[in-house]
NUDRENLUM-988518 format. One line per field, with one value per residue (C-alpha): residue number from 1; residue in three letters; x, y, z. Coordinates in steps of 0.5 Angstrom, whole numbers, plus 500, padded with zeros to 3 digits. Layout:
N
seq NUM  ...
type ALA  ...
X X  ...
Y Y  ...
Z Z  ...
***
This chain:
76
seq 1  2  3  4  5  6  7  8  9  10  11  12  13  14  15  16  17  18  19  20  21  22  23  24  25  26  27  28  29  30  31  32  33  34  35  36  37  38  39  40  41  42  43  44  45  46  47  48  49  50  51  52  53  54  55  56  57  58  59  60  61  62  63  64  65  66  67  68  69  70  71  72  73  74  75  76
type MET  GLU  CYS  ARG  ALA  GLN  VAL  LEU  THR  ALA  ASN  PHE  THR  GLU  PHE  GLN  LEU  ALA  THR  VAL  PHE  THR  PHE  LEU  ILE  HIS  GLU  ALA  ALA  PHE  PHE  LEU  SER  GLY  LEU  PRO  SER  LEU  LEU  PHE  GLU  ARG  PHE  GLY  LEU  PHE  ALA  LYS  TYR  LYS  ILE  GLN  VAL  ARG  LEU  PRO  THR  PHE  SER  SER  SER  SER  ALA  ASN  ALA  ASN  LEU  SER  ASP  LEU  ILE  GLN  PHE  ILE  ARG  ARG
X 510  513  517  511  507  513  513  505  506  512  508  501  498  495  487  489  490  484  479  482  483  476  472  475  473  466  465  468  463  457  459  460  453  450  453  449  443  445  448  441  437  441  441  434  433  429  424  419  418  417  411  412  410  412  417  414  414  418  411  408  415  415  407  410  416  411  406  411  414  407  406  412  411  405  406  412
Y 798  802  806  808  810  815  818  819  823  826  829  830  833  828  832  830  823  822  825  821  814  816  817  810  806  809  808  801  799  802  798  791  792  793  788  780  784  785  778  775  779  777  771  771  769  774  773  770  776  780  785  789  785  788  794  802  805  811  814  813  815  821  822  820  825  831  830  830  837  840  838  841  847  849  847  853
Z 094  099  093  090  096  097  090  091  098  095  089  092  098  104  101  094  095  100  095  089  093  096  090  086  093  092  085  086  091  088  081  085  090  084  079  083  081  074  073  077  071  065  067  068  075  077  071  075  080  074  075  069  062  057  056  055  048  046  045  052  056  052  053  061  060  057  062  068  065  064  072  075  069  073  081  079
***
């Protein structure tokens, strides 16, 4: 393990190592923090707390997106 650390510190700057490893730790923490809710949803444990009865259709989603775009255009 020390050999690998020496190779890394010999070939990369501290800034490069800190940037890469900070990014990797951040992404791992972000994914792992959402994993329980993904599993609960997958196994149906959130079913009794579900508010939305049906999923929105493509036409209603596109209508909402178009309305949002129109509002943003008018505001400018």
